[in-house]
Predicted model as a PDB file, atoms N, CA, C, CB and O in Angstrom, pLDDT in the B-factor column:
MODEL        1                                                                  
ATOM      1  N   MET A   1     178.128  74.142  45.032  1.00 68.00           N  
ATOM      2  CA  MET A   1     178.595  75.392  45.586  1.00 68.00           C  
ATOM      3  C   MET A   1     179.387  76.190  44.547  1.00 68.00           C  
ATOM      4  CB  MET A   1     179.446  75.133  46.822  1.00 68.00           C  
ATOM      5  O   MET A   1     179.210  77.402  44.417  1.00 68.00           O  
ATOM      6  N   PHE A   2     180.255  75.504  43.815  1.00 65.00           N  
ATOM      7  CA  PHE A   2     181.059  76.198  42.808  1.00 65.00           C  
ATOM      8  C   PHE A   2     180.212  76.692  41.650  1.00 65.00           C  
ATOM      9  CB  PHE A   2     182.151  75.285  42.289  1.00 65.00           C  
ATOM     10  O   PHE A   2     180.558  77.676  40.997  1.00 65.00           O  
ATOM     11  N   GLN A   3     179.093  76.005  41.392  1.00 74.00           N  
ATOM     12  CA  GLN A   3     178.212  76.457  40.318  1.00 74.00           C  
ATOM     13  C   GLN A   3     177.628  77.828  40.655  1.00 74.00           C  
ATOM     14  CB  GLN A   3     177.080  75.433  40.076  1.00 74.00           C  
ATOM     15  O   GLN A   3     177.512  78.692  39.786  1.00 74.00           O  
ATOM     16  N   TYR A   4     177.265  78.018  41.908  1.00 68.00           N  
ATOM     17  CA  TYR A   4     176.719  79.309  42.326  1.00 68.00           C  
ATOM     18  C   TYR A   4     177.769  80.410  42.232  1.00 68.00           C  
ATOM     19  CB  TYR A   4     176.180  79.222  43.756  1.00 68.00           C  
ATOM     20  O   TYR A   4     177.470  81.539  41.843  1.00 68.00           O  
ATOM     21  N   LEU A   5     178.994  80.069  42.591  1.00 65.00           N  
ATOM     22  CA  LEU A   5     180.074  81.047  42.485  1.00 65.00           C  
ATOM     23  C   LEU A   5     180.345  81.417  41.031  1.00 65.00           C  
ATOM     24  CB  LEU A   5     181.346  80.506  43.133  1.00 65.00           C  
ATOM     25  O   LEU A   5     180.609  82.579  40.723  1.00 65.00           O  
ATOM     26  N   ARG A   6     180.282  80.443  40.150  1.00 71.00           N  
ATOM     27  CA  ARG A   6     180.476  80.726  38.724  1.00 71.00           C  
ATOM     28  C   ARG A   6     179.363  81.621  38.191  1.00 71.00           C  
ATOM     29  CB  ARG A   6     180.531  79.418  37.918  1.00 71.00           C  
ATOM     30  O   ARG A   6     179.617  82.561  37.437  1.00 71.00           O  
ATOM     31  N   LEU A   7     178.128  81.321  38.590  1.00 62.00           N  
ATOM     32  CA  LEU A   7     177.006  82.152  38.151  1.00 62.00           C  
ATOM     33  C   LEU A   7     177.135  83.573  38.680  1.00 62.00           C  
ATOM     34  CB  LEU A   7     175.679  81.543  38.607  1.00 62.00           C  
ATOM     35  O   LEU A   7     176.844  84.532  37.966  1.00 62.00           O  
ATOM     36  N   LEU A   8     177.566  83.712  39.917  1.00 58.00           N  
ATOM     37  CA  LEU A   8     177.754  85.033  40.499  1.00 58.00           C  
ATOM     38  C   LEU A   8     178.854  85.793  39.770  1.00 58.00           C  
ATOM     39  CB  LEU A   8     178.085  84.920  41.987  1.00 58.00           C  
ATOM     40  O   LEU A   8     178.699  86.979  39.482  1.00 58.00           O  
ATOM     41  N   LEU A   9     179.946  85.132  39.472  1.00 58.00           N  
ATOM     42  CA  LEU A   9     181.034  85.764  38.733  1.00 58.00           C  
ATOM     43  C   LEU A   9     180.585  86.172  37.338  1.00 58.00           C  
ATOM     44  CB  LEU A   9     182.233  84.823  38.644  1.00 58.00           C  
ATOM     45  O   LEU A   9     180.920  87.261  36.871  1.00 58.00           O  
ATOM     46  N   LEU A  10     179.834  85.313  36.674  1.00 54.00           N  
ATOM     47  CA  LEU A  10     179.312  85.633  35.354  1.00 54.00           C  
ATOM     48  C   LEU A  10     178.392  86.848  35.405  1.00 54.00           C  
ATOM     49  CB  LEU A  10     178.570  84.434  34.773  1.00 54.00           C  
ATOM     50  O   LEU A  10     178.465  87.716  34.536  1.00 54.00           O  
ATOM     51  N   ALA A  11     177.534  86.916  36.405  1.00 55.00           N  
ATOM     52  CA  ALA A  11     176.627  88.050  36.548  1.00 55.00           C  
ATOM     53  C   ALA A  11     177.403  89.344  36.764  1.00 55.00           C  
ATOM     54  CB  ALA A  11     175.658  87.816  37.709  1.00 55.00           C  
ATOM     55  O   ALA A  11     177.050  90.382  36.204  1.00 55.00           O  
ATOM     56  N   ILE A  12     178.446  89.285  37.563  1.00 56.00           N  
ATOM     57  CA  ILE A  12     179.257  90.484  37.816  1.00 56.00           C  
ATOM     58  C   ILE A  12     179.947  90.942  36.544  1.00 56.00           C  
ATOM     59  CB  ILE A  12     180.301  90.214  38.913  1.00 56.00           C  
ATOM     60  O   ILE A  12     180.004  92.140  36.269  1.00 56.00           O  
ATOM     61  N   VAL A  13     180.469  90.014  35.768  1.00 49.00           N  
ATOM     62  CA  VAL A  13     181.142  90.355  34.515  1.00 49.00           C  
ATOM     63  C   VAL A  13     180.160  90.958  33.529  1.00 49.00           C  
ATOM     64  CB  VAL A  13     181.810  89.119  33.905  1.00 49.00           C  
ATOM     65  O   VAL A  13     180.478  91.948  32.870  1.00 49.00           O  
ATOM     66  N   LEU A  14     178.981  90.384  33.417  1.00 49.00           N  
ATOM     67  CA  LEU A  14     177.990  90.895  32.471  1.00 49.00           C  
ATOM     68  C   LEU A  14     177.500  92.284  32.852  1.00 49.00           C  
ATOM     69  CB  LEU A  14     176.814  89.945  32.384  1.00 49.00           C  
ATOM     70  O   LEU A  14     177.251  93.110  31.974  1.00 49.00           O  
ATOM     71  N   VAL A  15     177.361  92.552  34.125  1.00 54.00           N  
ATOM     72  CA  VAL A  15     176.936  93.877  34.560  1.00 54.00           C  
ATOM     73  C   VAL A  15     177.986  94.907  34.183  1.00 54.00           C  
ATOM     74  CB  VAL A  15     176.679  93.900  36.076  1.00 54.00           C  
ATOM     75  O   VAL A  15     177.641  96.029  33.810  1.00 54.00           O  
ATOM     76  N   GLY A  16     179.247  94.553  34.272  1.00 49.00           N  
ATOM     77  CA  GLY A  16     180.321  95.467  33.912  1.00 49.00           C  
ATOM     78  C   GLY A  16     180.404  95.732  32.421  1.00 49.00           C  
ATOM     79  O   GLY A  16     181.059  96.689  32.008  1.00 49.00           O  
ATOM     80  N   CYS A  17     179.760  94.911  31.600  1.00 55.00           N  
ATOM     81  CA  CYS A  17     179.823  95.059  30.141  1.00 55.00           C  
ATOM     82  C   CYS A  17     178.679  95.890  29.589  1.00 55.00           C  
ATOM     83  CB  CYS A  17     179.819  93.701  29.481  1.00 55.00           C  
ATOM     84  O   CYS A  17     178.479  95.922  28.375  1.00 55.00           O  
ATOM     85  N   GLY A  18     177.938  96.548  30.429  1.00 72.00           N  
ATOM     86  CA  GLY A  18     176.796  97.335  29.976  1.00 72.00           C  
ATOM     87  C   GLY A  18     177.229  98.572  29.211  1.00 72.00           C  
ATOM     88  O   GLY A  18     178.411  98.912  29.171  1.00 72.00           O  
ATOM     89  N   GLU A  19     176.268  99.235  28.610  1.00 82.00           N  
ATOM     90  CA  GLU A  19     176.582 100.432  27.832  1.00 82.00           C  
ATOM     91  C   GLU A  19     176.890 101.602  28.762  1.00 82.00           C  
ATOM     92  CB  GLU A  19     175.415 100.789  26.889  1.00 82.00           C  
ATOM     93  O   GLU A  19     176.556 101.577  29.947  1.00 82.00           O  
ATOM     94  N   ALA A  20     177.521 102.606  28.216  1.00 92.00           N  
ATOM     95  CA  ALA A  20     177.846 103.807  28.983  1.00 92.00           C  
ATOM     96  C   ALA A  20     176.559 104.534  29.354  1.00 92.00           C  
ATOM     97  CB  ALA A  20     178.792 104.742  28.181  1.00 92.00           C  
ATOM     98  O   ALA A  20     175.570 104.484  28.624  1.00 92.00           O  
ATOM     99  N   THR A  21     176.588 105.202  30.487  1.00 94.00           N  
ATOM    100  CA  THR A  21     175.433 105.964  30.942  1.00 94.00           C  
ATOM    101  C   THR A  21     175.651 107.433  30.602  1.00 94.00           C  
ATOM    102  CB  THR A  21     175.200 105.773  32.469  1.00 94.00           C  
ATOM    103  O   THR A  21     176.692 108.009  30.918  1.00 94.00           O  
ATOM    104  N   TYR A  22     174.661 108.026  29.957  1.00 96.00           N  
ATOM    105  CA  TYR A  22     174.731 109.425  29.557  1.00 96.00           C  
ATOM    106  C   TYR A  22     173.719 110.228  30.373  1.00 96.00           C  
ATOM    107  CB  TYR A  22     174.465 109.583  28.032  1.00 96.00           C  
ATOM    108  O   TYR A  22     172.645 109.729  30.707  1.00 96.00           O  
ATOM    109  N   ASP A  23     174.065 111.461  30.685  1.00 96.00           N  
ATOM    110  CA  ASP A  23     173.175 112.284  31.487  1.00 96.00           C  
ATOM    111  C   ASP A  23     172.173 113.039  30.605  1.00 96.00           C  
ATOM    112  CB  ASP A  23     173.986 113.268  32.331  1.00 96.00           C  
ATOM    113  O   ASP A  23     172.212 112.959  29.377  1.00 96.00           O  
ATOM    114  N   VAL A  24     171.297 113.759  31.258  1.00 97.00           N  
ATOM    115  CA  VAL A  24     170.231 114.485  30.565  1.00 97.00           C  
ATOM    116  C   VAL A  24     170.818 115.533  29.614  1.00 97.00           C  
ATOM    117  CB  VAL A  24     169.287 115.159  31.584  1.00 97.00           C  
ATOM    118  O   VAL A  24     170.323 115.715  28.501  1.00 97.00           O  
ATOM    119  N   ASP A  25     171.868 116.214  30.054  1.00 97.00           N  
ATOM    120  CA  ASP A  25     172.491 117.241  29.205  1.00 97.00           C  
ATOM    121  C   ASP A  25     173.035 116.650  27.909  1.00 97.00           C  
ATOM    122  CB  ASP A  25     173.618 117.941  29.963  1.00 97.00           C  
ATOM    123  O   ASP A  25     172.949 117.273  26.850  1.00 97.00           O  
ATOM    124  N   TYR A  26     173.599 115.442  27.999  1.00 97.00           N  
ATOM    125  CA  TYR A  26     174.109 114.786  26.793  1.00 97.00           C  
ATOM    126  C   TYR A  26     172.982 114.558  25.794  1.00 97.00           C  
ATOM    127  CB  TYR A  26     174.787 113.447  27.146  1.00 97.00           C  
ATOM    128  O   TYR A  26     173.100 114.902  24.618  1.00 97.00           O  
ATOM    129  N   TYR A  27     171.888 113.975  26.276  1.00 97.00           N  
ATOM    130  CA  TYR A  27     170.768 113.690  25.372  1.00 97.00           C  
ATOM    131  C   TYR A  27     170.099 114.970  24.871  1.00 97.00           C  
ATOM    132  CB  TYR A  27     169.736 112.811  26.077  1.00 97.00           C  
ATOM    133  O   TYR A  27     169.550 114.993  23.770  1.00 97.00           O  
ATOM    134  N   ALA A  28     170.144 116.024  25.668  1.00 97.00           N  
ATOM    135  CA  ALA A  28     169.556 117.293  25.227  1.00 97.00           C  
ATOM    136  C   ALA A  28     170.362 117.910  24.089  1.00 97.00           C  
ATOM    137  CB  ALA A  28     169.468 118.278  26.399  1.00 97.00           C  
ATOM    138  O   ALA A  28     169.804 118.607  23.242  1.00 97.00           O  
ATOM    139  N   SER A  29     171.660 117.661  24.062  1.00 97.00           N  
ATOM    140  CA  SER A  29     172.496 118.255  23.024  1.00 97.00           C  
ATOM    141  C   SER A  29     172.799 117.306  21.863  1.00 97.00           C  
ATOM    142  CB  SER A  29     173.783 118.725  23.629  1.00 97.00           C  
ATOM    143  O   SER A  29     173.450 117.705  20.898  1.00 97.00           O  
ATOM    144  N   HIS A  30     172.339 116.061  21.944  1.00 97.00           N  
ATOM    145  CA  HIS A  30     172.548 115.081  20.868  1.00 97.00           C  
ATOM    146  C   HIS A  30     171.187 114.525  20.423  1.00 97.00           C  
ATOM    147  CB  HIS A  30     173.497 113.917  21.342  1.00 97.00           C  
ATOM    148  O   HIS A  30     170.722 113.499  20.920  1.00 97.00           O  
ATOM    149  N   ASP A  31     170.570 115.228  19.482  1.00 97.00           N  
ATOM    150  CA  ASP A  31     169.207 114.886  19.051  1.00 97.00           C  
ATOM    151  C   ASP A  31     169.092 113.470  18.493  1.00 97.00           C  
ATOM    152  CB  ASP A  31     168.740 115.871  18.005  1.00 97.00           C  
ATOM    153  O   ASP A  31     168.166 112.739  18.847  1.00 97.00           O  
ATOM    154  N   THR A  32     170.013 113.081  17.636  1.00 97.00           N  
ATOM    155  CA  THR A  32     169.927 111.769  17.000  1.00 97.00           C  
ATOM    156  C   THR A  32     170.001 110.651  18.022  1.00 97.00           C  
ATOM    157  CB  THR A  32     171.034 111.605  15.973  1.00 97.00           C  
ATOM    158  O   THR A  32     169.208 109.711  17.980  1.00 97.00           O  
ATOM    159  N   GLU A  33     170.957 110.751  18.944  1.00 97.00           N  
ATOM    160  CA  GLU A  33     171.106 109.721  19.971  1.00 97.00           C  
ATOM    161  C   GLU A  33     169.878 109.663  20.876  1.00 97.00           C  
ATOM    162  CB  GLU A  33     172.364 109.980  20.808  1.00 97.00           C  
ATOM    163  O   GLU A  33     169.431 108.582  21.259  1.00 97.00           O  
ATOM    164  N   ARG A  34     169.331 110.842  21.218  1.00 97.00           N  
ATOM    165  CA  ARG A  34     168.151 110.883  22.080  1.00 97.00           C  
ATOM    166  C   ARG A  34     166.963 110.197  21.410  1.00 97.00           C  
ATOM    167  CB  ARG A  34     167.794 112.334  22.433  1.00 97.00           C  
ATOM    168  O   ARG A  34     166.273 109.390  22.032  1.00 97.00           O  
ATOM    169  N   LEU A  35     166.731 110.520  20.141  1.00 97.00           N  
ATOM    170  CA  LEU A  35     165.585 109.937  19.438  1.00 97.00           C  
ATOM    171  C   LEU A  35     165.758 108.435  19.229  1.00 97.00           C  
ATOM    172  CB  LEU A  35     165.385 110.628  18.090  1.00 97.00           C  
ATOM    173  O   LEU A  35     164.793 107.678  19.332  1.00 97.00           O  
ATOM    174  N   GLU A  36     166.980 108.004  18.935  1.00 97.00           N  
ATOM    175  CA  GLU A  36     167.241 106.569  18.784  1.00 97.00           C  
ATOM    176  C   GLU A  36     167.030 105.838  20.105  1.00 97.00           C  
ATOM    177  CB  GLU A  36     168.672 106.332  18.272  1.00 97.00           C  
ATOM    178  O   GLU A  36     166.456 104.750  20.135  1.00 97.00           O  
ATOM    179  N   LYS A  37     167.496 106.440  21.192  1.00 97.00           N  
ATOM    180  CA  LYS A  37     167.343 105.812  22.509  1.00 97.00           C  
ATOM    181  C   LYS A  37     165.868 105.740  22.898  1.00 97.00           C  
ATOM    182  CB  LYS A  37     168.141 106.591  23.580  1.00 97.00           C  
ATOM    183  O   LYS A  37     165.421 104.734  23.449  1.00 97.00           O  
ATOM    184  N   LEU A  38     165.116 106.794  22.617  1.00 97.00           N  
ATOM    185  CA  LEU A  38     163.686 106.789  22.946  1.00 97.00           C  
ATOM    186  C   LEU A  38     162.949 105.705  22.159  1.00 97.00           C  
ATOM    187  CB  LEU A  38     163.063 108.171  22.657  1.00 97.00           C  
ATOM    188  O   LEU A  38     162.082 105.025  22.708  1.00 97.00           O  
ATOM    189  N   ASP A  39     163.284 105.540  20.883  1.00 97.00           N  
ATOM    190  CA  ASP A  39     162.664 104.483  20.083  1.00 97.00           C  
ATOM    191  C   ASP A  39     163.011 103.108  20.641  1.00 97.00           C  
ATOM    192  CB  ASP A  39     163.108 104.585  18.617  1.00 97.00           C  
ATOM    193  O   ASP A  39     162.151 102.231  20.724  1.00 97.00           O  
ATOM    194  N   TRP A  40     164.272 102.922  21.024  1.00 95.00           N  
ATOM    195  CA  TRP A  40     164.719 101.644  21.579  1.00 95.00           C  
ATOM    196  C   TRP A  40     164.014 101.368  22.908  1.00 95.00           C  
ATOM    197  CB  TRP A  40     166.256 101.642  21.772  1.00 95.00           C  
ATOM    198  O   TRP A  40     163.622 100.235  23.185  1.00 95.00           O  
ATOM    199  N   CYS A  41     163.860 102.394  23.715  1.00 95.00           N  
ATOM    200  CA  CYS A  41     163.239 102.230  25.036  1.00 95.00           C  
ATOM    201  C   CYS A  41     161.754 101.879  24.930  1.00 95.00           C  
ATOM    202  CB  CYS A  41     163.408 103.508  25.858  1.00 95.00           C  
ATOM    203  O   CYS A  41     161.226 101.157  25.776  1.00 95.00           O  
ATOM    204  N   LYS A  42     161.088 102.381  23.907  1.00 95.00           N  
ATOM    205  CA  LYS A  42     159.654 102.140  23.743  1.00 95.00           C  
ATOM    206  C   LYS A  42     159.330 100.695  23.379  1.00 95.00           C  
ATOM    207  CB  LYS A  42     159.103 103.058  22.685  1.00 95.00           C  
ATOM    208  O   LYS A  42     158.180 100.270  23.496  1.00 95.00           O  
ATOM    209  N   LYS A  43     160.327  99.943  22.942  1.00 92.00           N  
ATOM    210  CA  LYS A  43     160.093  98.575  22.488  1.00 92.00           C  
ATOM    211  C   LYS A  43     159.865  97.585  23.620  1.00 92.00           C  
ATOM    212  CB  LYS A  43     161.248  98.119  21.666  1.00 92.00           C  
ATOM    213  O   LYS A  43     159.375  96.481  23.380  1.00 92.00           O  
ATOM    214  N   SER A  44     160.210  97.958  24.846  1.00 89.00           N  
ATOM    215  CA  SER A  44     160.035  97.041  25.968  1.00 89.00           C  
ATOM    216  C   SER A  44     159.773  97.837  27.241  1.00 89.00           C  
ATOM    217  CB  SER A  44     161.279  96.132  26.138  1.00 89.00           C  
ATOM    218  O   SER A  44     160.433  98.843  27.502  1.00 89.00           O  
ATOM    219  N   MET A  45     158.822  97.388  28.015  1.00 87.00           N  
ATOM    220  CA  MET A  45     158.482  98.066  29.262  1.00 87.00           C  
ATOM    221  C   MET A  45     159.657  98.039  30.236  1.00 87.00           C  
ATOM    222  CB  MET A  45     157.248  97.418  29.902  1.00 87.00           C  
ATOM    223  O   MET A  45     159.865  99.000  30.976  1.00 87.00           O  
ATOM    224  N   ASP A  46     160.431  96.948  30.246  1.00 87.00           N  
ATOM    225  CA  ASP A  46     161.582  96.842  31.143  1.00 87.00           C  
ATOM    226  C   ASP A  46     162.650  97.873  30.816  1.00 87.00           C  
ATOM    227  CB  ASP A  46     162.178  95.446  31.073  1.00 87.00           C  
ATOM    228  O   ASP A  46     163.323  98.379  31.714  1.00 87.00           O  
ATOM    229  N   ARG A  47     162.805  98.184  29.547  1.00 88.00           N  
ATOM    230  CA  ARG A  47     163.825  99.144  29.132  1.00 88.00           C  
ATOM    231  C   ARG A  47     163.533 100.545  29.646  1.00 88.00           C  
ATOM    232  CB  ARG A  47     163.936  99.166  27.621  1.00 88.00           C  
ATOM    233  O   ARG A  47     164.458 101.325  29.873  1.00 88.00           O  
ATOM    234  N   LYS A  48     162.269 100.872  29.830  1.00 88.00           N  
ATOM    235  CA  LYS A  48     161.886 102.218  30.236  1.00 88.00           C  
ATOM    236  C   LYS A  48     162.424 102.588  31.609  1.00 88.00           C  
ATOM    237  CB  LYS A  48     160.388 102.348  30.230  1.00 88.00           C  
ATOM    238  O   LYS A  48     162.452 103.766  31.967  1.00 88.00           O  
ATOM    239  N   LEU A  49     162.851 101.594  32.381  1.00 90.00           N  
ATOM    240  CA  LEU A  49     163.380 101.845  33.713  1.00 90.00           C  
ATOM    241  C   LEU A  49     164.895 102.012  33.732  1.00 90.00           C  
ATOM    242  CB  LEU A  49     162.988 100.726  34.630  1.00 90.00           C  
ATOM    243  O   LEU A  49     165.470 102.312  34.779  1.00 90.00           O  
ATOM    244  N   LEU A  50     165.542 101.824  32.598  1.00 92.00           N  
ATOM    245  CA  LEU A  50     166.990 101.969  32.531  1.00 92.00           C  
ATOM    246  C   LEU A  50     167.379 103.446  32.616  1.00 92.00           C  
ATOM    247  CB  LEU A  50     167.538 101.339  31.234  1.00 92.00           C  
ATOM    248  O   LEU A  50     166.640 104.322  32.166  1.00 92.00           O  
ATOM    249  N   THR A  51     168.535 103.700  33.192  1.00 94.00           N  
ATOM    250  CA  THR A  51     168.987 105.074  33.411  1.00 94.00           C  
ATOM    251  C   THR A  51     169.047 105.876  32.123  1.00 94.00           C  
ATOM    252  CB  THR A  51     170.344 105.075  34.070  1.00 94.00           C  
ATOM    253  O   THR A  51     168.594 107.020  32.089  1.00 94.00           O  
ATOM    254  N   ASN A  52     169.599 105.296  31.060  1.00 95.00           N  
ATOM    255  CA  ASN A  52     169.680 106.030  29.790  1.00 95.00           C  
ATOM    256  C   ASN A  52     168.300 106.340  29.231  1.00 95.00           C  
ATOM    257  CB  ASN A  52     170.481 105.231  28.766  1.00 95.00           C  
ATOM    258  O   ASN A  52     168.095 107.406  28.649  1.00 95.00           O  
ATOM    259  N   CYS A  53     167.366 105.438  29.397  1.00 95.00           N  
ATOM    260  CA  CYS A  53     166.007 105.694  28.915  1.00 95.00           C  
ATOM    261  C   CYS A  53     165.369 106.839  29.701  1.00 95.00           C  
ATOM    262  CB  CYS A  53     165.141 104.418  29.028  1.00 95.00           C  
ATOM    263  O   CYS A  53     164.734 107.720  29.122  1.00 95.00           O  
ATOM    264  N   LEU A  54     165.540 106.819  30.998  1.00 96.00           N  
ATOM    265  CA  LEU A  54     164.985 107.886  31.829  1.00 96.00           C  
ATOM    266  C   LEU A  54     165.639 109.227  31.504  1.00 96.00           C  
ATOM    267  CB  LEU A  54     165.167 107.555  33.316  1.00 96.00           C  
ATOM    268  O   LEU A  54     164.957 110.250  31.439  1.00 96.00           O  
ATOM    269  N   ASN A  55     166.947 109.228  31.301  1.00 97.00           N  
ATOM    270  CA  ASN A  55     167.648 110.474  30.971  1.00 97.00           C  
ATOM    271  C   ASN A  55     167.253 111.003  29.602  1.00 97.00           C  
ATOM    272  CB  ASN A  55     169.152 110.260  31.020  1.00 97.00           C  
ATOM    273  O   ASN A  55     167.092 112.211  29.427  1.00 97.00           O  
ATOM    274  N   ALA A  56     167.096 110.118  28.637  1.00 97.00           N  
ATOM    275  CA  ALA A  56     166.662 110.546  27.301  1.00 97.00           C  
ATOM    276  C   ALA A  56     165.245 111.112  27.354  1.00 97.00           C  
ATOM    277  CB  ALA A  56     166.728 109.366  26.303  1.00 97.00           C  
ATOM    278  O   ALA A  56     164.946 112.112  26.702  1.00 97.00           O  
ATOM    279  N   LEU A  57     164.390 110.478  28.121  1.00 97.00           N  
ATOM    280  CA  LEU A  57     163.012 110.960  28.263  1.00 97.00           C  
ATOM    281  C   LEU A  57     162.980 112.306  28.973  1.00 97.00           C  
ATOM    282  CB  LEU A  57     162.158 109.938  29.032  1.00 97.00           C  
ATOM    283  O   LEU A  57     162.219 113.190  28.578  1.00 97.00           O  
ATOM    284  N   ASP A  58     163.789 112.481  30.012  1.00 97.00           N  
ATOM    285  CA  ASP A  58     163.857 113.770  30.708  1.00 97.00           C  
ATOM    286  C   ASP A  58     164.345 114.872  29.776  1.00 97.00           C  
ATOM    287  CB  ASP A  58     164.779 113.673  31.930  1.00 97.00           C  
ATOM    288  O   ASP A  58     163.811 115.981  29.782  1.00 97.00           O  
ATOM    289  N   ALA A  59     165.354 114.565  28.979  1.00 97.00           N  
ATOM    290  CA  ALA A  59     165.878 115.556  28.032  1.00 97.00           C  
ATOM    291  C   ALA A  59     164.822 115.920  27.000  1.00 97.00           C  
ATOM    292  CB  ALA A  59     167.141 115.023  27.329  1.00 97.00           C  
ATOM    293  O   ALA A  59     164.660 117.091  26.657  1.00 97.00           O  
ATOM    294  N   ASP A  60     164.105 114.920  26.508  1.00 97.00           N  
ATOM    295  CA  ASP A  60     163.060 115.161  25.516  1.00 97.00           C  
ATOM    296  C   ASP A  60     161.948 116.025  26.104  1.00 97.00           C  
ATOM    297  CB  ASP A  60     162.486 113.831  25.004  1.00 97.00           C  
ATOM    298  O   ASP A  60     161.442 116.929  25.440  1.00 97.00           O  
ATOM    299  N   THR A  61     161.576 115.749  27.331  1.00 97.00           N  
ATOM    300  CA  THR A  61     160.544 116.539  28.003  1.00 97.00           C  
ATOM    301  C   THR A  61     161.012 117.968  28.205  1.00 97.00           C  
ATOM    302  CB  THR A  61     160.171 115.909  29.353  1.00 97.00           C  
ATOM    303  O   THR A  61     160.254 118.908  27.967  1.00 97.00           O  
ATOM    304  N   ASP A  62     162.259 118.145  28.642  1.00 96.00           N  
ATOM    305  CA  ASP A  62     162.806 119.494  28.821  1.00 96.00           C  
ATOM    306  C   ASP A  62     162.783 120.282  27.520  1.00 96.00           C  
ATOM    307  CB  ASP A  62     164.235 119.422  29.356  1.00 96.00           C  
ATOM    308  O   ASP A  62     162.424 121.460  27.511  1.00 96.00           O  
ATOM    309  N   ILE A  63     163.158 119.648  26.437  1.00 96.00           N  
ATOM    310  CA  ILE A  63     163.185 120.315  25.132  1.00 96.00           C  
ATOM    311  C   ILE A  63     161.777 120.731  24.713  1.00 96.00           C  
ATOM    312  CB  ILE A  63     163.807 119.392  24.063  1.00 96.00           C  
ATOM    313  O   ILE A  63     161.570 121.843  24.228  1.00 96.00           O  
ATOM    314  N   LYS A  64     160.822 119.840  24.903  1.00 95.00           N  
ATOM    315  CA  LYS A  64     159.436 120.158  24.512  1.00 95.00           C  
ATOM    316  C   LYS A  64     158.862 121.280  25.365  1.00 95.00           C  
ATOM    317  CB  LYS A  64     158.545 118.913  24.629  1.00 95.00           C  
ATOM    318  O   LYS A  64     158.152 122.143  24.847  1.00 95.00           O  
ATOM    319  N   VAL A  65     159.153 121.286  26.653  1.00 95.00           N  
ATOM    320  CA  VAL A  65     158.659 122.344  27.533  1.00 95.00           C  
ATOM    321  C   VAL A  65     159.300 123.685  27.161  1.00 95.00           C  
ATOM    322  CB  VAL A  65     158.949 121.999  29.014  1.00 95.00           C  
ATOM    323  O   VAL A  65     158.626 124.715  27.135  1.00 95.00           O  
ATOM    324  N   ASN A  66     160.592 123.665  26.879  1.00 93.00           N  
ATOM    325  CA  ASN A  66     161.275 124.904  26.486  1.00 93.00           C  
ATOM    326  C   ASN A  66     160.723 125.452  25.179  1.00 93.00           C  
ATOM    327  CB  ASN A  66     162.780 124.664  26.352  1.00 93.00           C  
ATOM    328  O   ASN A  66     160.577 126.667  25.040  1.00 93.00           O  
ATOM    329  N   LYS A  67     160.414 124.595  24.224  1.00 93.00           N  
ATOM    330  CA  LYS A  67     159.838 125.032  22.946  1.00 93.00           C  
ATOM    331  C   LYS A  67     158.437 125.611  23.163  1.00 93.00           C  
ATOM    332  CB  LYS A  67     159.781 123.851  21.941  1.00 93.00           C  
ATOM    333  O   LYS A  67     158.030 126.552  22.481  1.00 93.00           O  
ATOM    334  N   MET A  68     157.720 125.044  24.107  1.00 92.00           N  
ATOM    335  CA  MET A  68     156.364 125.479  24.367  1.00 92.00           C  
ATOM    336  C   MET A  68     156.343 126.920  24.916  1.00 92.00           C  
ATOM    337  CB  MET A  68     155.685 124.516  25.352  1.00 92.00           C  
ATOM    338  O   MET A  68     155.418 127.682  24.635  1.00 92.00           O  
ATOM    339  N   PHE A  69     157.362 127.278  25.691  1.00 91.00           N  
ATOM    340  CA  PHE A  69     157.385 128.604  26.308  1.00 91.00           C  
ATOM    341  C   PHE A  69     158.263 129.613  25.579  1.00 91.00           C  
ATOM    342  CB  PHE A  69     157.848 128.486  27.717  1.00 91.00           C  
ATOM    343  O   PHE A  69     158.458 130.730  26.058  1.00 91.00           O  
ATOM    344  N   GLU A  70     158.797 129.221  24.415  1.00 86.00           N  
ATOM    345  CA  GLU A  70     159.578 130.181  23.624  1.00 86.00           C  
ATOM    346  C   GLU A  70     158.662 131.211  22.990  1.00 86.00           C  
ATOM    347  CB  GLU A  70     160.396 129.459  22.536  1.00 86.00           C  
ATOM    348  O   GLU A  70     157.501 130.936  22.688  1.00 86.00           O  
ATOM    349  N   LYS A  71     159.204 132.388  22.798  1.00 61.00           N  
ATOM    350  CA  LYS A  71     158.417 133.444  22.162  1.00 61.00           C  
ATOM    351  C   LYS A  71     158.849 133.645  20.750  1.00 61.00           C  
ATOM    352  CB  LYS A  71     158.532 134.742  22.922  1.00 61.00           C  
ATOM    353  O   LYS A  71     158.299 134.496  20.051  1.00 61.00           O  
TER     354      LYS A  71                                                      
ENDMDL                                                                          
END                                                                             
């Protein structure tokens, strides 16, 4: 029983140690971080579902669409 409690406590601690979450606006205004995050996300299918990966991809898509419609 105590082993399960220890594992649960460890899981909670590890979840709290994750990286900071950045929004789409952050990645849209920080090109280097966005490109680095996109490269990191492409290395694993599981990573593509992480919030930062999704936000970086959304920012990248927004930038490309805006460039496409610029005059």
